[in-house]
C-alpha positions, -999 to 999 in steps of 0.1 A, spaced: -119 -91 -46 -97 -89 -20 -94 -120 5 -72 -101 30 -86 -105 68 -109 -82 85 -101 -71 119 -121 -91 143 -133 -90 179 -123 -130 193 -148 -144 219 -137 -173 233 -156 -204 256 -163 -197 295 -140 -208 312 -133 -224 351 -99 -212 360 -103 -221 396 -124 -252 400 -121 -279 427 -87 -302 422 -52 -298 421 -24 -309 395 -7 -330 427 -34 -354 429 -43 -357 391 -3 -360 388 -5 -384 410 -31 -405 391 -11 -403 362 20 -421 373 -3 -447 375 -20 -443 339 16 -438 322 18 -478 329 -9 -485 302 7 -461 270 19 -480 241 56 -472 241 76 -478 211 70 -514 218 41 -512 218 40 -492 182 62 -522 169 33 -546 178 6 -523 166 24 -516 129 32 -555 130 -3 -566 136 -22 -592 109 -57 -583 118 -86 -564 139 -81 -588 168 -45 -588 177 -55 -549 176 -82 -556 198 -58 -577 224 -26 -550 221 -54 -528 231 -72 -543 258 -37 -552 276 -31 -515 277 -66 -508 291 -81 -495 269 -124 -498 272 -140 -529 263 -168 -520 232 -176 -538 209 -159 -523 178 -122 -507 178 -139 -475 166 -160 -479 199 -132 -486 222 -109 -459 208 -143 -431 208 -143 -446 247 -109 -440 251 -108 -408 239 -136 -393 259 -123 -408 290 -95 -387 287 -114 -353 285 -136 -368 314 -107 -371 337 -90 -337 326 -128 -320 332 -126 -338 365 -90 -332 379 -81 -302 361 -80 -269 383 -82 -248 356 -103 -259 326 -86 -239 297 -62 -267 289 -91 -294 281 -108 -263 259 -82 -256 240 -74 -296 234 -108 -298 224 -113 -263 202 -93 -283 170 -129 -309 166 -148 -278 169 -134 -260 146 -136 -289 119 -169 -300 131 -176 -261 121 -162 -263 87 -184 -296 83 -213 -284 89 -209 -246 73 -199 -264 39 -229 -283 45 -254 -259 49 -246 -244 13 -267 -277 -2 -299 -257 14 -327 -279 9 -305 -306 -6 -281 -307 26 -276 -340 43 -292 -351 75 -270 -352 109 -271 -393 105 -253 -390 71 -229 -368 85 -221 -381 113 -184 -402 106 -174 -368 92 -173 -353 124 -148 -354 155 -155 -360 192 -155 -355 219 -153 -317 215 -166 -291 240 -205 -289 215 -219 -316 210 -217 -316 165 -255 -323 160 -264 -292 180 -241 -277 152 -264 -296 126 -296 -286 140 -283 -248 147 -264 -240 106 -277 -268 83 -312 -275 96 -318 -236 112 -337 -248 134 -347 -212 154 -347 -231 186 -313 -240 187 -283 -213 198 -248 -216 198 -231 -199 220 -218 -163 218 -180 -175 204 -191 -203 182 -218 -182 164 -194 -152 164 -169 -179 141 -201 -190 123 -215 -157 112 -177 -146 98 -176 -175 81 -206 -169 61 -192 -133 57 -162 -144 43 -181 -169 17 -209 -145 8 -176 -121 -4 -155 -149 -25 -187 -181 -30 -153 -203 -25 -159 -226 0 -121 -226 9 -127 -192 23 -151 -206 49 -119 -229 58 -95 -198 62 -123 -177 83 -124 -207 105 -88 -213 106 -77 -179 118 -105 -174 144 -99 -205 162 -60 -203 165 -67 -168 174 -93 -184 201 -62 -215 213 -38 -180 215 -59 -163 239 -70 -196 259 -33 -207 265 -22 -168 276 -49 -170 299 -29 -204 315 1 -185 323 20 -218 316 49 -208 293 51 -249 282 15 -244 268 16 -215 251 47 -225 234 29 -252 221 3 -233 203 26 -209 194 49 -240 174 15 -250 161 7 -218 144 45 -210 133 49 -247 119 11 -241 101 25 -211 88 57 -223 75 41 -250 52 14 -225 41 45 -203 26 60 -235 13 31 -245 -7 17 -212 -17 52 -201 -32 49 -239 -51 13 -234 -62 23 -196 -72 -5 -185 -54 -14 -148 -59 -3 -127 -23 -35 -121 -11 -48 -154 -6 -13 -158 8 -22 -132 35 -55 -145 40 -41 -175 47 -17 -169 73 -23 -170 114 -12 -145 136 24 -141 148 42 -168 169 78 -167 174 78 -154 132 58 -125 131 35 -121 105 49 -94 90 82 -115 83 62 -147 66 43 -118 43 83 -109 36 94 -142 28 68 -146 1 86 -128 -23 121 -134 -7 147 -165 -19 151 -201 -2 179 -184 12 162 -159 30 136 -184 44 165 -205 56 182 -176 73 152 -170 88 145 -205 100 179 -209 111 172 -181 139 140 -202 153 135 -234 170 125 -251 138 162 -249 124 157 -288 115 126 -277 87 155 -257 66 161 -290 49 127 -290 32 127 -252 19 144 -261 -14 129 -293 -21 89 -294 -7 77 -294 -41 98 -327 -48 81 -363 -43 81 -376 -8 87 -343 6 58 -332 16 51 -360 36 91 -361 53 79 -325 63 49 -333 80 64 -364 97 92 -336 107 65 -306 122 49 -337 140 76 -348 160 89 -314 169 55 -301 183 57 -346 200 91 -335 218 80 -306 229 45 -322 245 73 -354 257 87 -334 278 63 -324 298 66 -358 315 98 -353 336 76 -329 353 68 -342 387 35 -329 398 21 -304 378 0 -296 344 24 -306 321 29 -341 333 -4 -346 330 -11 -332 297 15 -351 279 3 -384 289 -31 -368 273 -14 -361 241 2 -394 243 -29 -413 242 -41 -390 215 -11 -396 193 -17 -437 203 -50 -435 190 -41 -418 159 -16 -446 152 -46 -470 160 -67 -453 130 -35 -457 108 -34 -491 111 -71 -499 111 -70 -483 75 -38 -505 69 -63 -538 78 -87 -520 54 -69 -518 21 -77 -482 23 -34 -476 28 -6 -497 11 20 -503 33 45 -475 23 19 -454 31 9 -461 65 48 -472 75 54 -433 70 24 -421 86 37 -435 119 46 -414 150 60 -415 176 53 -395 209 89 -405 225 124 -407 208 
């Protein structure tokens, strides 16, 4: 059967665009909060930590909430970031866009779990797999999609995405079709929400995410010799490089891909085209991709009073939390020294 995506009407969450608050006031508060960021020296200390107590002490120095466990400290800090954004931002589209990837992840988890029918796990046993904060409580997703409680209704945008993913699975009987459907839908939601903010910096970030995801899909599918219909179904919508251009590159040579990249903001990724299948190159690609995105996001910190200044702080803290989780895994012996060193991400150069 064909795996080519069908045309679809994309719904997005209801968003308040003229809320009480101002970016000037929010930026003023950020000037104070920025002093608590770890920065490069803090990350150096984090990656040199020899115990969980050392990490806890570092976090408390940088004003993370005091909780019983490191996990709870990180959860509380992440929640506070978006509570601040909800309270201070005059346009809630920014918060919705930054939280949507968590909802996409949670939707995939619950749809895959629903395939087990009566043998599906309880929400409590799945709790470690979900991401929060999110727009929709993941337990609500479990009740609607796994437990199938009739009285639990999902918002139309989320129900539509769930229905499309189930239709895709019914055609293929392959759980990967769920992932592809959800990924396409949520990236289209992000594109639409970002466009409504009328903020070029914010729109550019999500354009970059789509392009770099499509580039990785191209390199991975060529390496694995995927069929063209699966490759096409895996592509996200247009960015700086159109979907038609990505489709044409699938049949082209490495030089064609390199030439295309040279004409984009992603020319630094050209070095990975010929070597993607070699040992360690996929990890290096991932690192360079993240650094490209972070360089763009961190440029917002140069603005005095704007949405960019506020969002750059939010994302800087998010990257800190990612690094802290990496070190927690390292101290739990789930990552080797070589692995967690490669995974380190600095938000600002």
